[in-house]
C-alpha positions as CSV (number, residue, x, y, z in Angstrom):
1,M,0.0,-0.1,0.0
2,N,1.4,3.4,-0.9
3,S,1.9,6.0,2.1
4,V,-0.2,9.0,1.6
5,S,1.8,12.3,2.6
6,I,0.1,15.2,4.2
7,V,1.6,17.7,1.7
8,D,-0.6,16.1,-1.0
9,F,-3.4,17.4,0.9
10,V,-2.3,20.6,2.5
11,E,-0.2,23.9,1.7
12,K,3.2,24.1,2.9
13,R,2.2,27.2,5.0
14,T,-0.4,24.8,6.8
15,V,2.5,22.3,7.8
16,A,4.7,25.3,8.9
17,A,1.7,26.7,11.0
18,L,1.5,23.3,12.7
19,E,5.3,23.2,13.3
20,S,5.0,26.8,14.8
21,L,2.1,26.0,16.8
22,L,4.0,23.0,18.4
23,K,7.3,25.0,18.9
24,T,6.3,28.4,20.0
25,D,6.1,29.6,23.5
26,S,4.4,32.9,22.4
27,H,0.9,33.0,22.9
28,E,0.5,35.4,19.8
29,E,2.3,33.0,17.7
30,A,0.2,30.0,18.9
31,V,-2.9,32.0,18.0
32,K,-1.4,33.1,14.6
33,A,-0.5,29.4,13.6
34,S,-3.8,28.2,14.9
35,V,-5.7,30.6,12.7
36,T,-3.5,29.4,9.6
37,L,-4.6,25.9,10.5
38,A,-8.2,26.9,10.8
39,D,-8.0,28.7,7.6
40,F,-7.6,25.3,5.9
41,F,-11.0,24.4,7.2
42,G,-12.4,27.7,5.8
43,A,-12.7,28.9,9.5
44,G,-9.8,31.1,10.2
45,D,-11.8,34.4,10.8
46,A,-14.2,32.5,12.9
47,F,-11.7,30.6,14.8
48,K,-9.6,33.8,15.5
49,K,-12.5,35.2,17.5
50,I,-12.6,32.0,19.5
51,A,-8.8,32.0,19.8
52,D,-9.0,35.8,21.1
53,N,-11.5,35.0,23.5
54,A,-13.7,37.4,21.9
55,G,-17.4,37.6,23.3
56,D,-19.0,34.4,23.9
57,S,-17.5,32.7,21.0
58,E,-15.8,30.0,23.3
59,E,-18.9,29.2,25.0
60,K,-20.7,28.8,21.8
61,L,-17.9,26.5,20.5
62,I,-18.1,24.4,23.7
63,S,-21.8,24.0,23.2
64,S,-21.6,23.1,19.5
65,F,-18.9,20.7,20.1
66,H,-20.6,18.9,23.0
67,N,-24.0,18.8,21.0
68,N,-22.3,17.4,17.8
69,L,-20.3,14.9,19.6
70,V,-23.1,13.6,21.6
71,L,-25.2,13.2,18.5
72,L,-22.3,11.6,16.6
73,I,-21.7,9.1,19.6
74,Q,-25.3,8.2,19.9
75,K,-25.9,7.8,16.3
76,T,-22.8,5.6,15.5
77,W,-23.9,2.1,15.1
78,V,-21.5,-0.1,17.2
79,E,-21.0,-3.9,18.0
80,K,-22.8,-4.9,21.3
81,S,-19.2,-5.3,22.9
82,D,-18.7,-1.5,22.4
83,E,-22.0,-0.2,24.1
84,T,-20.1,0.3,27.5
85,L,-17.1,2.2,25.5
86,K,-20.1,4.3,24.1
87,A,-21.6,5.1,27.4
88,Q,-18.0,5.9,28.8
89,V,-17.1,8.4,26.1
90,L,-20.5,10.2,26.7
91,Y,-19.4,10.3,30.6
92,Q,-16.0,11.6,29.7
93,L,-17.5,14.1,27.3
94,E,-19.4,15.7,30.1
95,E,-16.3,15.7,32.5
96,F,-14.2,17.4,29.7
97,C,-16.8,20.1,29.0
98,S,-16.9,20.8,32.4
99,Q,-13.2,21.2,32.6
100,I,-13.2,23.4,29.7
101,T,-16.0,25.4,30.9
102,S,-13.9,26.1,34.1
103,K,-11.1,27.1,32.1
104,T,-8.5,24.3,33.2
105,Y,-7.3,23.5,30.0
106,T,-3.8,21.8,30.9
107,Q,-5.9,19.3,33.1
108,A,-8.4,18.8,30.3
109,Y,-5.7,18.4,27.6
110,P,-5.0,14.5,28.2
111,Q,-8.7,13.8,28.5
112,F,-9.1,15.4,25.2
113,F,-7.1,12.6,23.5
114,S,-8.9,9.8,25.3
115,I,-12.2,11.2,24.1
116,L,-10.9,11.6,20.4
117,N,-9.3,8.3,20.3
118,D,-12.5,6.5,21.7
119,V,-15.0,8.5,19.2
120,V,-12.8,7.7,16.4
121,Y,-12.6,4.0,17.3
122,L,-16.4,4.0,17.6
123,M,-16.6,5.6,14.2
124,F,-14.1,3.3,12.3
125,G,-13.6,0.3,14.4
126,T,-10.4,-1.8,14.6
127,Q,-9.2,0.1,11.5
128,T,-8.1,3.0,14.0
129,R,-5.4,0.7,15.5
130,S,-3.8,-0.1,12.2
131,P,-0.4,1.8,11.8
132,D,-1.8,3.1,8.4
133,F,-5.0,4.7,9.9
134,A,-3.6,8.1,9.2
135,D,-3.2,7.0,5.2
136,Y,-6.8,5.5,5.2
137,A,-8.3,8.5,6.8
138,L,-6.7,10.8,4.2
139,R,-8.1,8.6,1.3
140,I,-11.6,8.3,2.4
141,D,-12.1,11.7,3.8
142,P,-9.3,14.2,3.3
143,E,-10.8,16.9,5.5
144,F,-11.0,14.3,8.5
145,G,-7.7,12.8,7.7
146,I,-6.1,16.4,7.9
147,F,-7.7,16.8,11.3
148,W,-6.4,13.4,12.5
149,W,-2.9,14.4,11.4
150,Y,-3.4,17.7,13.4
151,I,-4.6,15.5,16.4
152,Q,-1.7,12.9,15.9
153,S,1.0,15.7,15.9
154,L,-0.1,17.2,19.2
155,P,2.2,15.8,21.9
156,K,0.2,13.7,24.3
157,D,2.1,14.8,27.4
158,A,2.6,18.5,26.5
159,A,3.8,20.7,29.5
160,W,2.3,23.8,27.9
161,T,0.6,27.1,29.5
162,E,-3.0,27.1,29.8
163,E,-3.3,29.3,27.0
164,K,-1.4,27.2,24.5
165,S,-3.3,24.2,25.7
166,R,-6.5,26.1,25.1
167,I,-5.6,26.9,21.7
168,A,-4.7,23.3,20.7
169,I,-7.8,22.0,22.3
170,L,-10.2,24.5,20.7
171,L,-8.7,24.1,17.4
172,G,-9.6,20.3,17.6
173,M,-12.9,21.0,19.1
174,Y,-14.0,23.6,16.3
175,F,-13.4,21.0,13.5
176,L,-15.3,18.4,15.3
177,A,-18.1,20.9,16.2
178,N,-18.5,21.5,12.6
179,Y,-17.8,18.0,11.3
């Protein structure tokens, strides 16, 4: 099977923006990089308002993310053996949204990955455990594949500031709120 390259799907500036987001300690640079990444999904200006914490944009995003993910989880058909996982993810989602609403982003950061991994498993099954899942995702749904590339590029044990953790989480949430 041929390996699919992310550069076949995104511009170099998008790859550079992710690299910048991962490396920077500057809040302003993190926001700039996240807006460039959000641009790829046609949401740069909308995400800039969220990243800048303008108005009630973040609260609306949390609500949309929660509602969309609950619907996605509930509507996903799973094997009987995965029903418990489905219930567990719904519970984790409630906890996660409480943490985000309380502005404890660094605490919520690891839970975000747990939820995403479980939701993606519920959607795609055991294929997600395959080493070539990222390639598979890019081929079947390039937009989702690029989102997955973003998520897989984030360090799972980042010791980031609250603001940088916030930006990284909200960007992932934005995609899923609109998926």
